[in-house]
C-alpha angles and dihedrals in degrees: 000000000000119000123201120186135031100312112119099176138047103227092178089086090069097054120107116271133211123227114219121213113235119241118264115259129206123259114261120198093356093293125103117236122242117251119244121242113281117265115232120218123183114249109211113199089174123031119220100253098194091049091053090047092049091050091050092048090048093050091046092050089046090051094045090049091052094047101037117094112223114246090243091059091047091051091049091049093051091048090050092048090048090050093048093046089051091050090051092048089048092052092047090051093046089053093050088048091053091050093050092046087054092051092047091053089049092051092045091054088049089052091051090051093047091050091051087050090049094052090048092050091047091051089050092048091051092050090051091049096050112124095233090052091051090050090050092050093047093049099041106033104026097033095233123154133200116265119253121230093252090059094058119095121193122209116215112214097169095104096070135265121286130186117211115207122196110288095037092278116151128207124224125237094267093053091045092055091050089053093047093052090049092052090044090062091046098047 
């Protein structure tokens, strides 16, 4: 018996005990059997309350110790859970990174194709704008011909500018400059 607490002695041994009578047995061989010595059991009129409380506390502590997880094990488990969650996050991020890298490579190949198409279209545009091509189109498609030297009239503007107002009235240089400045603001 384990005692926990301040009790040094078990006083239950000194309590009165009850003697039980043995059960009656059948006769064998015509002779009755002798009864065995009576068995003594302690009769406890009062139970030792502190002993019962100590026993209950001891059992509760023993159960708590068997169920309780030590703090070191809890810390190790938390660290393991943290490591596993970080690994999962790392794997998810790596997968997303791979997907984005694949998309980037696809877009870059599309850009190279578009750049090649741009170069081709610019070359085609330059060939369409070439001056000899324009002349050929004007002559063949539109029926135009180059002007001869006798068809060209030259205008000589070396004499100075004149503005003719209705009624054959001319303006002088000062009035012309005022008009030019006025038209400069308008246009």
